[in-house]
Phi, psi and omega in degrees: 000123179256119181278141180271167180299331180298328184278342185307308185294335180280339186259327179209162183261120181275145186265019178130167187296331182293321183274345187301316182294323179295318177298314181298321179301311181288328177299315181296316181292320180297329182263008183262115179295139174087006181276356173064224185299325178300320178297314179298319181295321179292321176298320178297317179302315180295318182293332180269359187279345185060020181250354184275140168276183186297320180295319178294321176301314182299315183291318179295320177296317180296318179294317181294324178301316181296319180294315181300321179298314181294332180276359176094003180266073191291323180295314179296322178297317180295322179297315177299319182294320178298319179292321180296330182296344182285345189256153172240151006266020186271011180303319180299318181297313183291321176298316179301311182295320182290322178300313181289326176295315177298323179297318182297328182261009174085011176274071190296318182294320177294319178299318180293322178299317178295319180295320178295320178294323177302317181289325178295329178282321185225072185295339181257014179265118185300323183293331176298315179290329179296315180298316180294326176299318178297317180297312179300320181296317179294336178271005182063024175262072193292324180297319179290323176298318179299317179297320178297313182294324178293327175293323175302316179300321180292323184278321184210078187297343180264007180296122182294131178105341184289320181292320179292324179295318176296323177298317179295318182293316178295328175298315179298328181272006181064023173268075192293324180295315178295319179301313179298319180300316180289321175298317179299318181294318177299314183287338172295322181277321182229079190292344184252033179272105185295327181296314183286328172300319178294320179295317178292326175298320177298317178298312180299321179298317181294328180278359180081012179267072191297316183297316179296320179299313182295326176299312180296316184291319177299319180292320178300315180293323177297323179281328183216094180297352177260018182282088183299325182293321179295316178297318180297316181292318180295323177297321178296319178298313180300320179298314182295336179260017173066019174267073195290324179294318177294322178300313182298320180297314181293319182291322175299321178294317179300319181292322180293328179285317181226088183294345182268001183270122186286325189305310181293335175295315178299313180296322178292327175298316177298322179294313179298321179296318179296334178272002180082010182261075190292322181296319177294323177299314180299320178299319179294318179296321177300315181292323177300319181289323176298320180284326180218095182298351177256017179283080193295326180297329179293325176296318179298314182294324177293323176297319178299319180295315179299319179296315180297331178275358177086006180266081188290330180297311178294323179300314181295323176300318179292317179295322177301315180294321178301317180288317183300325186280355179298146188279344184209162177303323180295319178290324175301318179299316180298319180294317179298319180295321180296318177296315180299318182298316182288325177296328182271338188233357181292176180302323174244123190251140183228096190295320186295308176296329176299316178297319182297313181290323179298316178294323178299316180299317182292321178298321182283329183213082186287352186266354182267112187296327185294338177292329176291326176298315179299319178299317178298319176299317180295320177297323180297309183286344176278000179079030179239065187297325182296317178295320180295315181298317179300320181288319177301315183294323176298318179295321182291329177289336183274334191209125174295329179297321178297322178301311181297322179297314181293323176301316181298313180299316180296319177299316182299328184258013174070020182260356184203134180232026181280175181288150177272074186254005175074017176238149182274089185276165178297322180299318180292320180299316180296319179295318180299312182299317181296317182296313183292322181293341174279356180086023182262119174289151181275069174232170184301340181275342180057237179270016176077000000 
């Protein structure tokens, strides 16, 4: 925050024209973001000058606290912030800074307490609700964050950043239509915002609207050649479309811009794996996990490599972590099923852990039919064809879609050449029984 000359007289009493320039010099440095130790030293000089009134003391303490925090002196920063809290009218500023500071170091409950106090002081201030929304979002309390951001819209609909924040939150909640609407509204107001163009490009990529995604991402990079998110997302699109050299170039660029970002390391690992460079892929997955220990997809990919190498003990450790990191029981079920499916159908198959993960998925989410298919596949490769056949037949009685799916699988593997009429015929039943008794799971790989 840079204070103007107009504010000088309101914040401190100058001792005459000779000292005025010196005061202004330290005032400017104390209020200049990013000045580091010089900023802290100028704030200290002002605080020791005995010339500041209470408002000036509060502002200088708040500024020095923020600098000290960034320099790693957390205890001194907290002390300054506590002292700054004694003054008015800067209480809102200090509460805001302390809430966000606590958030950065993971003190979520303290951050929330400050955010709540901020709202009690200024209930009609949009920025107060904005700060609490950020705190709630970081605490994974998404419904409460959504309520906070919607209150911001009611109080100050033109506040820059609120539409993009709502777009990001709805994206996390898989409300893709709402997410797109908020991104569109932000870009209507600020059409040259490279960050939000990159975010909308990510959304379009996930929705399969590849051309629209690439338009946004190319434009984001044109506006900001340092847009690591745009390069990372564009690299992912190229990988999914088998443009592996282009993918590698974009992902390398994303990593060079932000070496601490785990996502492009993970994506580059997938790219290296697709190129047959498994050792390089493993190195990328390892680095992704070092940078973000909650990068659950990297654990799954590392588990697949261990399984393919025949090291089932290490593979299971990776899959266990992949399941543990899921955000909800439903997601845990999906992760367990994915692990079970690869254990039952991968190049090297391990029936016992496949059965364990398949049963885990069903316990967590008994209503998803495809998890029963995975269990049947696991039973097949475990040498229990009668149990697998009983489960397959139960599924076929429940769903015509399942009948058509099994017909397709059997056709792909040369075990059935009947018509695709959506009925469970005797010919299909005989083919299914023969196929399963050979130990072949009903997946596109069949008996491998």
